[in-house]
C-alpha positions as CSV (number, residue, x, y, z in Angstrom):
1,M,111.7,76.7,-175.5
2,T,114.0,79.8,-176.0
3,L,112.6,83.6,-175.2
4,S,113.5,84.5,-179.3
5,D,110.5,82.5,-179.5
6,F,108.5,83.5,-177.4
7,D,105.6,86.2,-177.5
8,L,106.2,87.8,-174.1
9,N,102.6,89.5,-175.0
10,L,101.1,86.2,-174.1
11,M,102.8,86.7,-170.6
12,R,101.1,90.2,-170.3
13,V,97.3,88.3,-171.2
14,F,98.4,85.6,-168.6
15,L,98.9,87.7,-165.6
16,T,96.2,90.0,-166.5
17,V,93.5,86.6,-166.6
18,Y,95.1,85.3,-163.2
19,R,94.8,88.3,-161.1
20,C,91.2,88.8,-162.5
21,Q,90.7,84.9,-162.2
22,S,88.1,85.5,-165.0
23,I,88.8,85.9,-169.3
24,T,85.9,88.6,-168.9
25,V,87.0,91.3,-166.7
26,A,91.1,90.7,-168.5
27,A,89.7,91.6,-171.5
28,D,88.0,94.4,-170.4
29,V,91.4,95.6,-168.8
30,L,93.0,94.7,-171.7
31,N,90.9,96.8,-174.4
32,L,90.7,92.5,-176.6
33,T,88.1,91.2,-177.4
34,Q,87.0,87.4,-175.2
35,P,88.1,85.3,-177.7
36,G,91.2,87.2,-178.6
37,V,91.8,86.6,-175.2
38,S,91.2,83.1,-174.9
39,G,92.9,83.0,-179.2
40,A,96.1,84.4,-176.7
41,L,95.3,82.1,-173.5
42,K,95.4,79.2,-175.6
43,R,98.4,79.7,-178.1
44,L,100.3,79.9,-174.7
45,Q,99.0,76.6,-173.1
46,N,100.2,75.7,-176.5
47,Q,103.2,76.5,-176.8
48,L,104.0,75.2,-172.9
49,G,102.0,71.5,-173.4
50,Q,100.5,72.5,-170.0
51,K,96.8,74.2,-169.3
52,L,97.1,77.1,-167.3
53,F,93.6,77.5,-166.2
54,V,90.6,74.6,-165.4
55,R,87.3,75.5,-165.2
56,D,85.3,76.5,-161.6
57,G,81.8,76.8,-161.7
58,R,80.7,80.0,-163.7
59,G,85.0,80.9,-163.5
60,I,88.2,79.6,-163.9
61,A,90.6,78.7,-161.7
62,P,94.5,78.7,-162.5
63,T,96.9,75.6,-161.6
64,H,99.8,74.9,-159.8
65,L,102.3,76.0,-163.0
66,A,100.1,78.7,-163.0
67,H,100.5,79.8,-159.8
68,E,104.4,79.6,-160.2
69,M,104.7,81.1,-162.9
70,A,103.1,84.0,-162.4
71,R,105.0,84.2,-158.7
72,Q,107.9,84.2,-161.0
73,I,107.1,85.9,-163.7
74,E,105.0,88.8,-162.4
75,P,107.8,91.2,-160.6
76,A,110.2,90.9,-163.6
77,L,107.1,92.2,-165.9
78,E,106.9,94.7,-164.0
79,A,110.1,95.8,-163.6
80,I,110.6,96.2,-166.9
81,E,106.9,98.4,-167.1
82,N,108.0,100.7,-164.3
83,T,111.9,100.9,-166.0
84,L,109.4,102.7,-169.1
85,T,107.2,104.4,-167.1
86,D,110.0,106.0,-165.1
87,A,111.5,106.5,-168.1
88,Q,108.6,109.4,-169.3
89,E,107.9,112.3,-167.7
90,F,104.4,111.6,-166.3
91,T,101.8,113.9,-167.3
92,V,97.9,112.5,-168.0
93,E,98.9,112.7,-171.6
94,G,100.8,109.4,-171.2
95,K,98.7,106.3,-170.9
96,R,99.0,105.0,-167.3
97,R,97.3,102.5,-165.3
98,F,97.0,102.1,-161.2
99,V,95.6,99.6,-159.9
100,V,93.0,100.0,-156.5
101,Y,92.1,97.9,-153.6
102,T,89.0,98.0,-152.2
103,T,86.3,97.6,-150.6
104,E,82.6,97.5,-152.0
105,P,81.1,100.7,-150.1
106,V,84.4,102.8,-150.5
107,M,84.4,101.6,-154.6
108,L,80.4,103.0,-154.9
109,K,81.6,106.3,-153.7
110,L,84.3,106.3,-156.0
111,V,83.3,105.0,-159.1
112,P,81.0,108.0,-160.5
113,K,83.7,110.5,-158.9
114,I,85.7,109.0,-161.1
115,E,84.2,108.7,-164.1
116,A,83.3,112.0,-164.3
117,D,86.6,113.2,-163.7
118,K,87.8,114.2,-167.0
119,S,90.8,115.4,-166.1
120,L,92.5,112.0,-165.7
121,G,92.9,112.7,-169.5
122,N,94.6,109.0,-170.4
123,C,95.1,107.5,-167.0
124,E,93.0,104.3,-166.1
125,I,92.3,103.9,-163.0
126,V,91.3,100.2,-162.1
127,L,88.9,99.2,-158.7
128,C,89.4,95.5,-158.0
129,P,87.4,94.7,-154.4
130,T,89.7,94.5,-150.7
131,T,89.1,90.3,-151.2
132,V,92.1,89.3,-149.0
133,S,93.7,89.4,-145.6
134,E,96.0,92.2,-145.0
135,A,99.1,90.7,-145.3
136,E,97.8,90.1,-148.6
137,L,97.0,92.8,-149.6
138,L,100.7,94.7,-148.4
139,E,102.1,92.0,-150.8
140,K,100.2,92.9,-153.3
141,L,101.6,96.4,-153.0
142,N,104.9,95.1,-152.6
143,L,104.9,93.1,-155.8
144,R,103.4,96.2,-157.5
145,Q,100.1,94.2,-158.2
146,A,98.5,97.2,-156.9
147,D,99.3,101.1,-156.8
148,L,96.9,102.1,-153.8
149,A,95.4,100.2,-151.3
150,I,91.9,102.2,-149.4
151,E,90.9,100.9,-146.1
152,F,88.9,100.7,-143.2
153,S,91.9,100.2,-140.9
154,E,94.5,101.6,-140.5
155,S,98.4,100.0,-141.2
156,S,102.0,101.2,-141.0
157,T,105.0,99.7,-142.2
158,S,108.5,101.1,-142.5
159,S,107.6,100.3,-146.3
160,H,104.1,102.1,-146.7
161,F,102.6,104.8,-145.4
162,T,98.9,105.6,-144.4
163,Q,96.5,108.8,-144.5
164,P,92.9,109.3,-144.2
165,F,91.0,109.3,-147.5
166,F,87.9,110.9,-145.5
167,S,85.4,109.8,-142.9
168,D,81.4,108.3,-142.6
169,Q,79.3,107.9,-140.5
170,I,77.5,104.2,-139.4
171,C,73.3,103.5,-139.4
172,V,72.8,100.8,-136.7
173,I,68.7,99.6,-137.6
174,A,67.2,97.0,-135.6
175,S,63.7,95.7,-135.0
176,K,62.1,97.7,-131.5
177,T,60.1,94.2,-130.8
178,T,63.9,92.2,-131.5
179,L,66.4,95.0,-129.3
180,G,65.0,95.0,-125.7
181,S,67.0,98.1,-123.5
182,K,69.9,95.9,-122.3
183,A,70.2,94.8,-125.9
184,R,70.6,99.3,-126.2
185,L,72.7,99.5,-123.7
186,V,75.1,97.1,-124.8
187,L,75.1,97.9,-128.9
188,R,75.8,102.0,-127.2
189,I,78.7,100.9,-125.2
190,T,80.3,98.6,-128.2
191,I,80.3,101.2,-130.7
192,K,81.7,103.9,-128.5
193,K,85.0,101.8,-127.2
194,S,85.1,101.3,-131.5
195,T,85.1,104.5,-131.9
196,L,87.3,105.5,-129.0
197,P,91.3,106.8,-130.8
């Protein structure tokens, strides 16, 4: 198979399904129908002669080949997209997509604000739940699989910077019958220590 015989749009569909690990979610991200995404994956697998995803419970899981393809192809496609994007001056009228990884509580705060913000224009903000370690999250930023991460922990490296986004309060609730005076004392000490700079 040569590159001239290959439809690169299939790779975009593949990478989106790989990132989301869901045909339904990928279809929403790509603004395509679910059968359209399934059909594109089938064409790609037929061209390769190998499966890229297998059934895993109610969802799908990538095969070893899918992992290898994503690892090698994703940076190349990202570079092409970034080159084309950088060639244009940024405006909200231009179609731009920003992938943001964050925790579920933060997502609940942001979703209504994003949906209500009319100044975003054609910019799309995709919120993804953080289900990986800090090291894996930084790798996603390095590989440009994510544009931004909002985390409770602060991380500072030579290639990243952090900035406070907002502050919040937590409330501890426990039964009076199960939380004795000694336990309350330990709880107070623990919380005070955890809030020290």
